[in-house]
N, C-alpha and C positions, 0 to 999 in steps of 0.2 A: 304387563303380565308375562311370566316366563312361558316358554314353549311347552314344558312338561305339564304345567297347570292348564294351559289351553287344551292340550291333548286330553287331559282328564275330564274337562268340561264336555268335550265332544263325546267321550266314552259314556258319560252320564246321559247325554242325549240319546245315545243308541239304546241304553237300558230302558228309558221311558218309552221310546218308540217301539222297541221290540215287544214289550208287554202290552202296548196299545193295540197291537195287531189283532188280538183276541177281541178287545172292546170294539174296534172298528167293524169286525166281521159280525159280531152278535148284534150290533146296533141296527143292522139292516133288516132284522126281524120285525122291527116296529116302525121304521121310518125310511125315507129315501135318502140317497147320498147327499143331495144338496141341503136337505133339512138338517141332517146331522152336522155337515160341515158348517152351515150357517150359525147354528146355535153354539157349536164348539168354539168357533173362532171369535164370535162376538163376546162370549164369556171370557175367553182367554185374553182378548184384547183389552177388555175393561179391567181385568185383574192386573195387567201389566201397565195400564195407562198412568197410574200415579207415579210409578218408578220412572216411566218414560218422560213425563213432564218434569220431574225432579232432575233427571239427567239433562234435559234440554235447558233448564235454568242454569245449571252448573257449567254448561259448555255452550255459551251463546254464539255458536258458529252461524254465519250467514249461509243458508242453503241456497245455492244458485240454481239456474235452470237445469244444468247438467245433473246436479244432485237429485232434483225432483224427477227428472226423466228416468234416472236409474232406479229410484225408489218405486216409481209407478211400474216400471218394467219388472222389477223384482217381485212386487206384490201381485202382478198379473200372472207370472209364471208359477208363483206360489199357489195361487187359487187354482190354476189349471192342473198342476200336478196333483194337488189334493183331491180335486173333483174327479179326475180320471181314475186315480187310484181307488177312491172310495166306491165309485161306480163299478169298477172292475171286480172288486172284492165281493160284490153281490152275486156274481155268477161263476167266478173262477175258484179253483181249489186253493187251499192255504199253501200247498207245495209250489204251485205255479206262481202264486202271488209273491211269495217270499223270494223266489229266484228272480223273477222278472223285474221287481222293484229294484233289486241290487244291480241291474244293468247300468244305473247311473254312474257306477264306478268306472265303467268303460267310456261313457259319454263325456265325463267331466274334462279329462285332458284333451280330448279331441275338440270339444266346443270351446274350451279355454284358449286353445291355440288359434282356432278359427276366428274368434271374436276379438281377442285382446293380444294375440301373438305371444301368449304366455308359454314359455318353454319349460315343461316340468323337469325335475331332476331325473337323470337316467334310471334311477332305481324304481321310478314309477312304472317303467315298462316291464319290470319284473313283478312288482307288487300288484298291479292291476290283474294280470292273468291268474296269479295265486289267489287273490280275493274272489274272483269270479268262479274259479274251480272250487274254492272252498264253499261258496254259497251254494253251488250246484250239488256238491256232495252233502252239505248240511241238510238240504231238502230232499235227501233220499237218492240222489244220483239219477233222477229222471223227471220227465214232465208228462202230465196227462195230456190228452188231446186238446189242441188249441181251440178256444172259442172266442166270442166277441169280447168277453171280459179280459182275456189274456192280452189281446191287442190294446185294450184301453190301458192296461198297466204298463205295457211297453211304451205307449205314448207318455204316460205319467213319468216314466224314468227319464225321458228326454227333458221334460220340464223340471224335474227335481235336479237334474244336472245343471240346468240353466240357473236354478235357484241357488245352488251351492256357489256357482261362479259369481253371480251378481251380488249375492249377500256378502261375500268376501270383499268385493270391490266397494260396495256402498259403506260397509262397516268401517273399512280402513279410510275411505275418503272423508267421511263425516265424523268419525269418532263417536257416533251415537248409536251403538248397537241395539240398545233397549228401545229407543225412540223409533227407529226404522222397523223393528220387529212389531211394535204396537200398531204402527200404521198398516203393515202388511196383514196383521190379524183382522183389524177392523175393516180393511178394504175387502178381504176375502169373505169375511162373515157377512158384510152388507150385501155384496154381490150374490153370494150363495143363497142368502135368505130371500132376496128379491126374485131370483130365478125359481126358487122352490115354491114361492107363492103362486107362480104362474104355471108350474108344471107338476108339482107333487101334492098340492093341497095339504100341507102339514096340519096336524091337530095337536091341541094341548095334551090330549090323552096319549097320543103316539109318542110325543116327546117325553112325557112323564114316564112312560114305560121303559125308556132307555136312559133314565137319569143317571144311573151308575156309570154307564159307558160314556155319556156326555161329560159327566163330572171328571172322570179320569182323563179323558182326552183333552178337556179344556184346561185343567190345572197342570197336569204333569206333562202330557205330550205336546201341548201348545205353549202355555204361559212359561213354563220352566224350560222345556227341552229346546224349543226354537230360539228362545232368548239366549240360553247357554250357547247354542250353535253360533249365533251372531257375535257373541263376545269372543268365543274361542277362535272363530275364523279370522279375526283381526290379526292373529299371530301364527296361523297355519296356512300354507298354500292350498288352493282349492283342490288340486289333484291329491295331495296328501290327506286332506280332510275327508275326501270321498272314500278313500280306503279305510280310514279310521271309522267312518260312519257305517261302513259295511258290516261292522260288528252288530248292527241291529238284528241281523239274522240269528246271531248267537242267542240274544235275549228273547227273540221270538220263539226259538226252540225251547229255551228254558221256561218261558211262560206256558208253553203248551204242555210241558212235562209237569209243572207245578199245579196248573189250573185244570187242564183237560186230561191229565194222566197219560199223555203221549210219551213215548220213549224213542230216543234216537237209535237208528241202526248203527252198526259199527262204522259204516262208511260216513255217517253223520259226524262222528267224533274226529274222523280224518279231516272232514271239511272245516270243523271248528279249529283244528290245529293249523290248517293252512291260512285261515283268516287271521289268526293270532300271529303267525309268522310274518304275514304280509304287513301287518301293523307295526311289528317290531322293525322290519326292514326299512320302511319308509320314515320311521321316526328316529331310529337309533343309528342307522348307517350313515346318512348324510352329515350330521354333526361330528360323528367319529372320524369320518373321512376328511372333513374340513380341518379338524384339529391336527390330524396326522400330517396334512399338507403344510399347515402352519409351522409345525415343528421339524419338518424335513430340513436337514442341513443343506445349505447352498454351496455348490462347488464353484469356486472362482478360478478363472484361468490365470 
C-alpha cells in the first residue's frame, strides 16, 4: 500500500471517531461506560471476525511468543484507553474531553523512543506543538475547571498513545492488521462486559435505549475505523500517525455543528488550520526533502 493511501485511511478513521464523540457522550444517559464499551466491542469484533479469519488463512504466519505478548499488551492498553475515555466523558465537558484526548499526540513520540528507541523525523518536533495548539484553539482556547473526569481522560491519552505505538509494531511484524484488530475488539469487549456485570448491572432495556449510539460506535468507530488504523499504520510511522489522527478533533467539531447546531468561534477556525498544516508538514515535507537530497549533485574533489 502506498503512503498516501495509508494516510487517507487514517484520515477516514478520524472522521468516524470524531462523529462518534457525540454518540459516546449521549450513550452515558442510559448505560455505564463499561456496558457501552462491552457491547460496542463485542459487536465490532464479531463483524470483523470473518475478514480476520480469511486474512489468517491467506497468510499462515506462525505467531510466536513475542507476537502474542505484543498482541495481548496492545489489546490491554486498547481496553484501558477506551474505558478511561468513556468514563471521563460521563463527567467532563466536550471541550475538555476533545482537548485532553488529543494529548496522545504529545505522548506518542516520547513513549515510542522510551520503549523502542524509535527516533522520529525532526519535523515531528514542529508538527506536535502545532497539532496541540490547533486542538486547543479548536476547542475554544480554554479549559473548564478540572474534575475527576478530566484526569481520567488524561490517563486515557497515555494508553491511546501506547496503543498507536504497539498497533504499528504488531501490524508490521505479523502482517495481519485485521486479525490483530479483531482480537483486540473481542478481548476488550469480553473484559468490559465481565466488569460491567459486576459493577454496573446492565439491563436489556438500558442497552436498547442506546442502540443507535452502540450501532454507530460498533460499526463505524470500531469495526471500520480501528481496522483502517491497523492497516494504515503498517505504512506510517507512529509519531506521524498520531498527528494525522489528531484531525479527529476537526470532525468532532463538524459533528457538533451538524448534529447539535454548535458553531466554531473564529479561534476555532485558526485551530483547524493549524492541525491541517501539521498534517501537511509531517506527510509532505519528509518525502520532499528525501527526494531533494537524492537529486543533489555531488561535488567530487
